[in-house]
Biotite code that builds the C-alpha atoms (Angstrom):
import biotite.structure as struc

atoms = struc.array([
    struc.Atom([0.000, 0.000, 0.000], chain_id="A", res_id=1, res_name="MET", atom_name="CA", element="C"),
    struc.Atom([1.371, 3.405, -0.973], chain_id="A", res_id=2, res_name="ALA", atom_name="CA", element="C"),
    struc.Atom([2.082, 6.229, 1.431], chain_id="A", res_id=3, res_name="GLU", atom_name="CA", element="C"),
    struc.Atom([-0.907, 8.555, 1.859], chain_id="A", res_id=4, res_name="PRO", atom_name="CA", element="C"),
    struc.Atom([-0.677, 11.869, 0.040], chain_id="A", res_id=5, res_name="GLU", atom_name="CA", element="C"),
    struc.Atom([-2.710, 13.456, 2.839], chain_id="A", res_id=6, res_name="PHE", atom_name="CA", element="C"),
    struc.Atom([-3.619, 12.153, 6.276], chain_id="A", res_id=7, res_name="ASN", atom_name="CA", element="C"),
    struc.Atom([-5.501, 14.068, 8.983], chain_id="A", res_id=8, res_name="ALA", atom_name="CA", element="C"),
    struc.Atom([-6.581, 12.551, 12.289], chain_id="A", res_id=9, res_name="THR", atom_name="CA", element="C"),
    struc.Atom([-8.910, 13.895, 14.952], chain_id="A", res_id=10, res_name="GLY", atom_name="CA", element="C"),
    struc.Atom([-11.355, 15.128, 12.327], chain_id="A", res_id=11, res_name="VAL", atom_name="CA", element="C"),
    struc.Atom([-14.993, 15.723, 13.212], chain_id="A", res_id=12, res_name="ARG", atom_name="CA", element="C"),
    struc.Atom([-17.076, 14.286, 10.356], chain_id="A", res_id=13, res_name="ILE", atom_name="CA", element="C"),
    struc.Atom([-20.732, 15.284, 10.135], chain_id="A", res_id=14, res_name="GLU", atom_name="CA", element="C"),
    struc.Atom([-23.493, 14.502, 7.710], chain_id="A", res_id=15, res_name="ARG", atom_name="CA", element="C"),
    struc.Atom([-26.417, 16.705, 8.494], chain_id="A", res_id=16, res_name="TRP", atom_name="CA", element="C"),
    struc.Atom([-28.228, 16.393, 10.873], chain_id="A", res_id=17, res_name="PRO", atom_name="CA", element="C"),
    struc.Atom([-25.820, 14.270, 12.898], chain_id="A", res_id=18, res_name="ARG", atom_name="CA", element="C"),
    struc.Atom([-22.187, 13.775, 13.740], chain_id="A", res_id=19, res_name="SER", atom_name="CA", element="C"),
    struc.Atom([-20.690, 10.535, 12.433], chain_id="A", res_id=20, res_name="LEU", atom_name="CA", element="C"),
    struc.Atom([-17.459, 10.743, 14.439], chain_id="A", res_id=21, res_name="THR", atom_name="CA", element="C"),
    struc.Atom([-15.619, 13.303, 16.530], chain_id="A", res_id=22, res_name="ARG", atom_name="CA", element="C"),
    struc.Atom([-12.162, 11.811, 16.048], chain_id="A", res_id=23, res_name="ALA", atom_name="CA", element="C"),
    struc.Atom([-12.198, 10.491, 12.501], chain_id="A", res_id=24, res_name="GLY", atom_name="CA", element="C"),
    struc.Atom([-9.570, 10.381, 9.818], chain_id="A", res_id=25, res_name="GLN", atom_name="CA", element="C"),
    struc.Atom([-9.352, 11.764, 6.277], chain_id="A", res_id=26, res_name="VAL", atom_name="CA", element="C"),
    struc.Atom([-6.909, 10.021, 3.936], chain_id="A", res_id=27, res_name="VAL", atom_name="CA", element="C"),
    struc.Atom([-6.037, 10.702, 0.302], chain_id="A", res_id=28, res_name="ILE", atom_name="CA", element="C"),
    struc.Atom([-4.193, 7.744, -1.159], chain_id="A", res_id=29, res_name="ARG", atom_name="CA", element="C"),
    struc.Atom([-3.923, 6.103, -4.588], chain_id="A", res_id=30, res_name="ASP", atom_name="CA", element="C"),
    struc.Atom([-6.312, 8.609, -6.168], chain_id="A", res_id=31, res_name="GLY", atom_name="CA", element="C"),
    struc.Atom([-9.080, 8.085, -3.571], chain_id="A", res_id=32, res_name="ARG", atom_name="CA", element="C"),
    struc.Atom([-10.418, 10.181, -0.712], chain_id="A", res_id=33, res_name="VAL", atom_name="CA", element="C"),
    struc.Atom([-11.413, 8.091, 2.308], chain_id="A", res_id=34, res_name="GLU", atom_name="CA", element="C"),
    struc.Atom([-13.360, 9.144, 5.394], chain_id="A", res_id=35, res_name="LEU", atom_name="CA", element="C"),
    struc.Atom([-12.719, 6.791, 8.321], chain_id="A", res_id=36, res_name="LEU", atom_name="CA", element="C"),
    struc.Atom([-14.027, 6.470, 11.872], chain_id="A", res_id=37, res_name="THR", atom_name="CA", element="C"),
    struc.Atom([-11.676, 6.630, 14.839], chain_id="A", res_id=38, res_name="SER", atom_name="CA", element="C"),
    struc.Atom([-11.520, 2.813, 14.665], chain_id="A", res_id=39, res_name="TYR", atom_name="CA", element="C"),
    struc.Atom([-10.485, 2.814, 11.002], chain_id="A", res_id=40, res_name="GLY", atom_name="CA", element="C"),
    struc.Atom([-13.878, 1.713, 9.643], chain_id="A", res_id=41, res_name="LYS", atom_name="CA", element="C"),
    struc.Atom([-14.739, 3.339, 6.314], chain_id="A", res_id=42, res_name="GLU", atom_name="CA", element="C"),
    struc.Atom([-17.552, 5.902, 6.347], chain_id="A", res_id=43, res_name="ILE", atom_name="CA", element="C"),
    struc.Atom([-17.270, 6.734, 2.650], chain_id="A", res_id=44, res_name="ASP", atom_name="CA", element="C"),
    struc.Atom([-14.703, 6.824, -0.135], chain_id="A", res_id=45, res_name="SER", atom_name="CA", element="C"),
    struc.Atom([-14.628, 8.042, -3.713], chain_id="A", res_id=46, res_name="ALA", atom_name="CA", element="C"),
    struc.Atom([-12.158, 8.703, -6.520], chain_id="A", res_id=47, res_name="PRO", atom_name="CA", element="C"),
    struc.Atom([-10.534, 12.089, -6.069], chain_id="A", res_id=48, res_name="VAL", atom_name="CA", element="C"),
    struc.Atom([-11.813, 13.187, -9.498], chain_id="A", res_id=49, res_name="GLN", atom_name="CA", element="C"),
    struc.Atom([-15.440, 12.902, -8.328], chain_id="A", res_id=50, res_name="SER", atom_name="CA", element="C"),
    struc.Atom([-14.974, 14.636, -4.946], chain_id="A", res_id=51, res_name="VAL", atom_name="CA", element="C"),
    struc.Atom([-16.071, 18.253, -4.640], chain_id="A", res_id=52, res_name="GLN", atom_name="CA", element="C"),
    struc.Atom([-14.379, 20.091, -1.769], chain_id="A", res_id=53, res_name="ALA", atom_name="CA", element="C"),
    struc.Atom([-14.529, 23.720, -0.691], chain_id="A", res_id=54, res_name="HIS", atom_name="CA", element="C"),
    struc.Atom([-14.616, 26.052, 2.287], chain_id="A", res_id=55, res_name="LYS", atom_name="CA", element="C"),
    struc.Atom([-18.086, 27.206, 3.310], chain_id="A", res_id=56, res_name="PRO", atom_name="CA", element="C"),
    struc.Atom([-18.750, 30.935, 3.231], chain_id="A", res_id=57, res_name="LEU", atom_name="CA", element="C"),
    struc.Atom([-20.445, 31.316, 6.604], chain_id="A", res_id=58, res_name="PHE", atom_name="CA", element="C"),
    struc.Atom([-18.881, 28.686, 8.832], chain_id="A", res_id=59, res_name="ALA", atom_name="CA", element="C"),
    struc.Atom([-15.917, 28.406, 11.130], chain_id="A", res_id=60, res_name="GLY", atom_name="CA", element="C"),
    struc.Atom([-12.426, 28.814, 9.707], chain_id="A", res_id=61, res_name="HIS", atom_name="CA", element="C"),
    struc.Atom([-11.602, 25.198, 10.622], chain_id="A", res_id=62, res_name="GLU", atom_name="CA", element="C"),
    struc.Atom([-14.313, 23.697, 8.406], chain_id="A", res_id=63, res_name="ARG", atom_name="CA", element="C"),
    struc.Atom([-14.391, 22.240, 4.901], chain_id="A", res_id=64, res_name="ALA", atom_name="CA", element="C"),
    struc.Atom([-17.269, 20.710, 2.953], chain_id="A", res_id=65, res_name="LEU", atom_name="CA", element="C"),
    struc.Atom([-16.842, 17.617, 0.806], chain_id="A", res_id=66, res_name="ALA", atom_name="CA", element="C"),
    struc.Atom([-19.391, 15.995, -1.498], chain_id="A", res_id=67, res_name="THR", atom_name="CA", element="C"),
    struc.Atom([-18.738, 12.315, -2.145], chain_id="A", res_id=68, res_name="MET", atom_name="CA", element="C"),
    struc.Atom([-21.096, 9.900, -3.899], chain_id="A", res_id=69, res_name="ASN", atom_name="CA", element="C"),
    struc.Atom([-23.904, 12.455, -3.682], chain_id="A", res_id=70, res_name="GLY", atom_name="CA", element="C"),
    struc.Atom([-23.537, 12.899, 0.089], chain_id="A", res_id=71, res_name="ARG", atom_name="CA", element="C"),
    struc.Atom([-22.380, 16.143, 1.715], chain_id="A", res_id=72, res_name="ARG", atom_name="CA", element="C"),
    struc.Atom([-19.982, 15.942, 4.632], chain_id="A", res_id=73, res_name="TYR", atom_name="CA", element="C"),
    struc.Atom([-18.809, 18.687, 6.938], chain_id="A", res_id=74, res_name="SER", atom_name="CA", element="C"),
    struc.Atom([-15.195, 18.184, 8.035], chain_id="A", res_id=75, res_name="LEU", atom_name="CA", element="C"),
    struc.Atom([-13.768, 20.080, 10.987], chain_id="A", res_id=76, res_name="THR", atom_name="CA", element="C"),
    struc.Atom([-9.992, 20.027, 10.569], chain_id="A", res_id=77, res_name="LEU", atom_name="CA", element="C"),
    struc.Atom([-7.249, 22.075, 12.118], chain_id="A", res_id=78, res_name="GLY", atom_name="CA", element="C"),
    struc.Atom([-6.101, 23.274, 8.687], chain_id="A", res_id=79, res_name="ALA", atom_name="CA", element="C"),
    struc.Atom([-8.770, 22.855, 5.987], chain_id="A", res_id=80, res_name="PRO", atom_name="CA", element="C"),
    struc.Atom([-6.577, 24.598, 3.407], chain_id="A", res_id=81, res_name="ASP", atom_name="CA", element="C"),
    struc.Atom([-4.135, 21.679, 3.537], chain_id="A", res_id=82, res_name="ARG", atom_name="CA", element="C"),
    struc.Atom([-7.002, 19.274, 2.753], chain_id="A", res_id=83, res_name="PHE", atom_name="CA", element="C"),
    struc.Atom([-8.295, 21.412, -0.117], chain_id="A", res_id=84, res_name="LEU", atom_name="CA", element="C"),
    struc.Atom([-4.785, 21.773, -1.573], chain_id="A", res_id=85, res_name="ASN", atom_name="CA", element="C"),
    struc.Atom([-4.196, 18.015, -1.258], chain_id="A", res_id=86, res_name="ALA", atom_name="CA", element="C"),
    struc.Atom([-7.435, 17.273, -3.149], chain_id="A", res_id=87, res_name="VAL", atom_name="CA", element="C"),
    struc.Atom([-6.388, 19.635, -5.958], chain_id="A", res_id=88, res_name="GLU", atom_name="CA", element="C"),
    struc.Atom([-2.862, 18.192, -6.082], chain_id="A", res_id=89, res_name="ALA", atom_name="CA", element="C"),
    struc.Atom([-4.159, 14.615, -6.228], chain_id="A", res_id=90, res_name="ALA", atom_name="CA", element="C"),
    struc.Atom([-6.632, 15.626, -8.947], chain_id="A", res_id=91, res_name="ARG", atom_name="CA", element="C"),
    struc.Atom([-3.921, 17.197, -11.093], chain_id="A", res_id=92, res_name="SER", atom_name="CA", element="C"),
    struc.Atom([-1.574, 14.237, -10.525], chain_id="A", res_id=93, res_name="ALA", atom_name="CA", element="C"),
    struc.Atom([-4.271, 11.865, -11.860], chain_id="A", res_id=94, res_name="ARG", atom_name="CA", element="C"),
    struc.Atom([-5.169, 14.048, -14.855], chain_id="A", res_id=95, res_name="ALA", atom_name="CA", element="C"),
])
């Protein structure tokens, strides 16, 4: 298994109206974005080309939104810009 291009732990992952995990993990590896629980169980994953990620206009500065497989997730990370840049870099590497 290849080294992850991006790995963030302690991520709060929410899918409105509820929180899925308060200490999850976001991994970008081998052209896929994976959302994992604190126990490593997969919440959702999708090819990086099909993932839409952006910062919300009227939310906290630690938040990013990701749409995967038609589902919207709110991710509370320490540095959402790193996640957004990693998604773009993985997208351009696969293009």
